[in-house]
C-alpha positions in Angstrom: 72.6 145.9 109.7 75.3 143.3 109.1 73.4 141.8 106.2 73.0 145.2 104.7 76.7 146.0 105.0 77.5 142.6 103.5 75.1 143.2 100.6 76.6 146.7 100.1 80.3 145.8 100.4 80.2 142.0 99.4 83.2 141.7 101.8 82.8 137.9 102.5 82.6 137.0 98.8 85.5 139.3 97.9 87.6 137.8 100.6 87.6 134.4 98.9 91.0 134.2 97.0 89.6 131.8 94.4 86.6 134.1 93.7 88.9 137.0 93.4 90.7 135.2 90.5 87.3 135.0 88.8 86.6 138.7 89.5 90.0 139.6 88.0 89.2 137.5 84.9 85.7 139.1 84.4 87.2 142.6 85.2 89.8 142.1 82.5 87.1 141.1 80.0 84.9 144.0 81.1 87.8 146.5 80.7 88.2 145.3 77.1 84.5 145.9 76.5 84.8 149.4 78.0 87.7 150.2 75.6 85.6 149.2 72.6 82.6 151.2 73.9 84.7 154.3 74.3 86.1 154.0 70.8 82.8 152.9 69.2 80.6 155.6 70.7 83.1 158.3 69.9 83.4 157.2 66.3 79.6 157.0 65.9 79.2 160.5 67.3 81.7 161.9 64.9 80.1 160.1 61.9 76.6 161.5 62.9 78.0 165.0 63.1 79.7 164.6 59.7 76.4 163.4 58.1 74.6 166.5 59.5 72.3 164.6 61.9 71.3 166.6 65.0 73.4 166.3 68.2 72.5 167.4 71.7 74.4 170.7 71.2 74.8 172.7 68.1 78.5 173.2 68.8 79.1 169.6 67.7 81.8 167.3 69.0 84.9 168.9 70.5 88.3 167.8 69.2 89.9 167.6 72.7 87.0 165.5 74.0 87.2 163.1 71.0 90.9 162.7 71.5 90.4 162.1 75.2 87.7 159.4 74.7 89.8 157.6 72.0 92.9 157.8 74.3 90.9 156.3 77.2 89.6 153.5 74.9 93.0 152.7 73.6 94.5 152.7 77.2 91.7 150.3 78.3 92.4 147.9 75.5 96.1 148.0 76.2 95.6 147.4 79.9 93.2 144.5 79.2 95.9 142.7 77.1 98.4 142.8 80.0 98.1 139.6 82.1 100.2 141.2 84.8 97.5 143.9 85.3 94.6 141.4 85.7 94.4 141.9 89.5 94.1 145.7 88.9 91.7 145.5 86.0 88.7 146.6 88.0 90.6 149.5 89.6 91.7 150.6 86.1 88.1 150.4 84.8 87.0 152.5 87.8 89.7 155.1 86.9 88.7 155.1 83.2 85.0 155.5 84.1 85.8 158.4 86.4 87.9 160.2 83.7 85.2 159.5 81.1 82.6 161.2 83.4 85.0 164.2 83.9 85.5 164.6 80.2 81.7 164.2 79.5 80.8 166.8 82.1 83.4 169.3 81.0 82.5 168.9 77.3 78.8 169.2 78.1 79.3 172.4 80.2 81.4 174.0 77.5 78.8 173.1 74.9 76.0 174.5 77.1 77.8 177.8 77.3 77.7 178.1 73.5 74.0 177.4 73.4 73.1 179.3 76.6 71.3 176.2 77.9 71.8 173.3 80.4 74.5 170.7 80.0 73.3 167.1 79.1 73.7 165.4 82.4 72.0 162.1 81.4 75.2 161.1 79.5 76.7 160.4 82.9 74.2 157.6 83.5 75.8 155.6 80.6 79.0 155.4 82.6 77.3 153.8 85.5 75.2 151.4 83.3 78.2 150.2 81.4 80.1 149.6 84.6 77.3 147.6 86.1 76.7 145.6 82.9 80.3 144.6 82.1 82.2 144.6 85.5 81.7 142.5 88.7 81.4 145.7 90.7 80.0 145.9 94.2 77.4 148.5 95.3 80.0 150.3 97.3 82.2 150.7 94.1 79.3 151.9 92.0 78.4 154.4 94.7 81.9 155.7 94.6 81.9 156.0 90.8 78.5 157.8 91.0 79.7 160.3 93.6 82.7 161.1 91.5 80.7 161.6 88.3 77.7 163.5 89.9 79.9 165.4 92.4 82.2 166.7 89.7 79.2 167.6 87.5 77.5 169.5 90.3 80.7 171.3 91.2 81.3 172.3 87.6 77.7 173.5 87.2 78.1 175.7 90.3 81.2 177.3 88.8 79.4 177.8 85.5 76.5 179.5 87.2 78.9 181.8 89.0 80.6 182.7 85.8 77.2 183.3 84.1 77.5 180.5 81.6 74.0 179.1 82.4 70.8 180.6 83.9 70.6 178.5 87.0 71.0 175.0 88.6 69.9 172.0 86.5 67.0 170.2 88.3 67.6 167.1 86.2 70.4 166.1 88.6 67.7 164.9 91.1 66.2 162.2 88.9 69.7 161.4 87.7 70.6 160.7 91.4 67.6 158.4 91.7 68.7 156.5 88.6 72.2 156.3 90.0 70.7 154.7 93.1 69.0 152.1 90.9 72.3 151.3 89.3 73.8 150.7 92.8 71.0 148.2 93.5 71.5 146.5 90.2 75.2 146.1 90.9 74.4 144.3 94.2 72.1 141.9 92.3 74.6 141.4 89.5 77.5 140.7 91.9 75.4 138.3 93.9 74.5 136.4 90.7 78.1 136.3 89.6 79.1 134.9 93.0 76.3 132.3 93.0 77.2 131.2 89.4 80.8 130.8 90.4 79.9 128.8 93.5 77.7 126.5 91.5 80.5 126.0 88.9 83.0 125.3 91.7 80.7 122.7 93.3 80.2 121.1 90.0 84.0 120.8 89.4 84.4 119.4 92.9 81.7 116.9 92.3 83.2 115.9 89.0 86.6 115.5 90.6 85.1 113.4 93.4 83.4 111.2 90.9 86.7 110.8 89.0 88.5 109.8 92.1 85.7 107.4 93.1 85.9 105.9 89.6 89.7 105.5 89.9 89.3 103.8 93.3 86.6 101.6 92.0 88.6 100.6 89.0 91.5 99.7 91.3 89.2 97.7 93.5 87.7 95.9 90.5 91.2 95.2 89.2 92.3 93.9 92.6 89.1 91.8 92.8 89.7 90.3 89.4 93.3 89.6 90.3 92.2 87.8 93.5 89.7 85.7 91.5 92.4 84.9 89.0 94.8 84.0 91.7 92.3 81.7 93.3 91.5 80.0 90.0 95.2 79.6 89.3 95.8 78.2 92.7 93.1 75.6 92.2 94.2 74.8 88.7 97.9 74.5 89.6 97.8 72.9 93.1 96.1 69.6 91.9 98.5 68.7 89.1 101.5 70.1 91.0 100.6 67.9 94.0 100.2 64.9 91.9 103.5 65.6 90.1 105.4 66.2 93.4 104.0 63.0 94.9 104.8 60.9 91.8 108.4 62.2 91.5 109.0 61.8 95.3 107.7 58.2 95.2 109.7 57.4 92.0 112.9 58.7 93.6 112.5 56.6 96.7 111.5 53.6 94.7 114.5 54.0 92.4 116.8 54.2 95.5 115.5 50.9 96.8 115.3 49.1 93.4 118.9 47.7 93.4 118.4 46.0 96.8 115.1 44.4 95.8 114.7 40.8 94.8 114.1 39.9 91.1 110.4 39.3 91.6 110.0 42.6 93.5 111.9 44.5 90.8 109.3 43.6 88.2 106.5 45.0 90.4 108.5 48.1 91.2 109.0 48.6 87.4 105.3 48.5 86.9 104.8 51.0 89.7 107.4 53.3 88.2 105.6 53.1 84.9 102.3 54.0 86.5 104.0 56.9 88.4 105.6 58.1 85.2 102.1 58.2 83.5 100.7 60.2 86.5 103.6 62.6 86.3 103.3 63.0 82.6 99.5 63.7 82.9 100.2 66.2 85.7 102.9 68.0 83.7 100.6 68.1 80.7 97.9 69.7 82.8 100.4 72.2 84.1 101.6 73.0 80.6 97.9 73.5 79.5 97.3 76.0 82.3 100.5 77.9 81.5 99.6 78.0 77.8 96.2 79.3 78.7 97.7 82.0 80.8 100.2 82.9 78.1 97.4 83.2 75.5 95.3 85.4 77.7 98.1 87.7 78.8 99.6 88.0 75.3 96.3 89.5 74.0 97.3 92.9 75.2 100.5 93.0 73.2 98.7 94.1 69.9 96.0 96.5 69.1 94.6 94.3 66.4 95.3 90.6 65.9 93.7 87.4 64.7 91.6 85.9 67.5 90.6 82.3 68.2 87.3 83.2 69.9 86.5 79.7 71.1 89.8 79.4 72.8 89.5 82.9 74.3 86.1 82.1 75.8 87.3 78.8 77.2 90.3 80.5 78.8 88.0 83.2 80.3 85.7 80.5 81.7 88.6 78.5 83.2 90.6 81.4 84.6 87.9 83.9 85.7 84.9 81.8 86.8 84.9 81.6 90.6 85.5 78.2 92.0 82.1 78.2 93.8 80.3 78.7 90.5 81.1 75.3 89.0 77.5 74.3 89.6 76.3 76.9 87.1 75.9 75.5 83.7 77.9 77.5 81.1 77.2 76.7 77.5 79.2 78.1 74.5 77.2 78.2 71.3 79.3 79.6 68.4 78.2 79.7 64.8 80.7 78.8 62.1 82.8 81.9 62.3 85.2 83.1 59.6 88.7 84.0 60.6 88.8 87.7 61.8 91.0 90.3 63.4 89.7 92.4 66.3 91.0 94.5 69.3 91.8 91.7 71.8 91.7 94.1 74.7 88.0 94.8 74.1 87.3 91.0 74.5 89.7 90.0 77.2 88.9 93.1 79.3 85.1 92.8 79.0 84.3 89.1 78.9 85.4 88.4 82.5 83.2 91.2 83.8 80.1 90.0 81.9 80.7 86.4 82.9 81.0 87.2 86.6 77.9 89.5 86.4 76.0 86.6 84.8 77.2 84.1 87.4 76.2 86.5 90.3 72.7 86.9 88.8 72.1 83.2 88.1 71.0 80.7 90.7 72.4 77.3 91.1 69.8 75.8 88.7 70.4 78.5 86.1 72.4 78.4 82.9 74.6 80.8 81.1 74.9 80.8 77.3 77.7 82.5 75.4 77.2 83.0 71.7 78.8 84.9 68.8 78.2 85.5 65.2 79.6 87.8 62.4 77.1 90.3 61.0 78.7 92.1 58.1 82.0 93.3 59.4 80.9 93.4 63.1 81.2 90.7 65.8 78.0 90.2 67.9 78.9 88.5 71.2 76.1 87.6 73.6 76.3 86.5 77.3 72.8 85.3 78.3 71.8 84.2 81.8 68.6 83.1 83.5 67.3 82.7 87.0 66.1 85.1 89.7 68.8 87.6 88.9 67.6 88.0 85.3 64.7 90.2 86.4 67.1 93.0 87.5 68.0 95.9 85.3 71.8 96.1 84.7 72.9 99.7 84.5 76.1 100.8 82.7 76.2 104.2 84.5 78.3 104.6 87.6 76.4 105.0 90.8 76.7 104.7 94.6 74.8 102.5 97.0 74.7 101.9 100.7 76.1 98.6 102.0 76.1 97.8 105.7 75.7 101.5 106.5 78.5 102.6 104.3 78.4 104.3 100.9 80.1 102.3 98.2 80.5 102.2 94.4 78.1 100.3 92.2 78.1 99.4 88.5 81.7 100.5 88.0 82.6 97.2 86.5 79.9 97.5 83.8 80.8 101.2 83.4 84.5 100.2 82.8 83.4 97.5 80.4 81.3 99.9 78.4 84.2 102.4 78.3 86.5 99.7 76.9 84.1 98.7 74.2 83.3 102.3 73.2 87.1 103.1 73.1 87.4 100.4 70.4 84.5 101.6 68.3 82.0 99.1 69.6 78.7 99.2 71.5 77.4 97.3 74.5 73.8 96.9 75.6 71.3 94.7 77.4 68.5 92.8 75.7 65.5 91.1 77.4 63.3 88.4 76.1 62.6 86.2 79.1 66.3 86.1 79.6 68.9 88.8 80.3 71.6 89.1 77.6 74.6 91.3 77.5 75.3 92.1 73.8 78.8 93.3 72.7 79.0 94.7 69.1 82.6 95.2 67.9 84.1 96.1 64.5 86.3 93.3 63.0 88.4 92.7 60.0 87.7 89.5 58.1 90.9 87.5 57.2 88.9 84.8 55.4 85.7 85.0 53.4 82.3 84.5 55.1 81.4 80.9 55.3 85.1 79.8 55.5 86.0 78.9 59.1 
């Protein structure tokens, strides 16, 4: 019984505030359709009468009925345009349908009096059909509309029989009642379909939002991971020369303090030691300066959308700054053809190369090798990162996904997905080629600043 009541009233679905907003939107659109149907059918009926085509009654269209239908159509269109009436659109459509049925029944009874026949009751069925077709109505609401339409028509017929306007009761009301019952059933099916479609759309939006948030979290995690790797590399690159410089300077200061009190033969040895320490300090400072310059070159890439790029220098900086310290056993070879000078979006290279290099390192065993190559084909740069080893048999995927790690669901492929998005944003393409080795291929548009063949 409860399931029948739910199907008849759709109470649970209608109690959802978000679904009610969808119902209001559809009702407002349906009210607009009803307005045009009122005006359109009335206009067609008048045109048919003017051309002499037969109508259900010889009396022809009645001016007051025509004016009523046109007024109801205009009122429906006006109400549909008011955003403030959106939550009442379905109730307004119910009222318009009821008034339309009243006008139809009255006009048909008056026309039947002129022809001494029965009024055309089947016209009332169009009111129910239009309501079911264009409105998100429940079976209960369609039943109410049907009772208003058929009840008024039956009451008016009883009065007409008493007044002697027609010979007897019209038996077509019985099949009309059966058809009205079918309309009630159709409304239940239609309302259920609308609710199911809305639920599917809502779930799709929630899934898309969940994917978006997961992508954001993964990008943050990838950024943090890259930052940590960069920090580890910098720590390694800076600590060694910094320690040597600090030790050399400390020793030079202490030796300089003791120098005046040394004997002549000791001062000569101390001077040689100071010279050696100075050389060590200069070498350490030069190494520090080289690391800082590399960092400046790498970070300055993001300051311009398009700029001239020293590709060899960029690749060397990526290898030094982003390759993990435990990957030094992996052989990384850089094979660049004689490239002309060119301008390109530096973000597409500085943002993608570290990801591809780290993926290649992860997939390559200790005995494997990585080859980085590039060439200019027309006005496009073709950059390849090839690797071999056991990991080369895998199938890198650029689409985001999820995977289970240690019993927990985590993100997968978001680094490659982000790399592809960066390349696509700058008008390029990224793909994977296989020929015994796995090769990431980046294809980017470039602007030549020197003729081909001129490095």
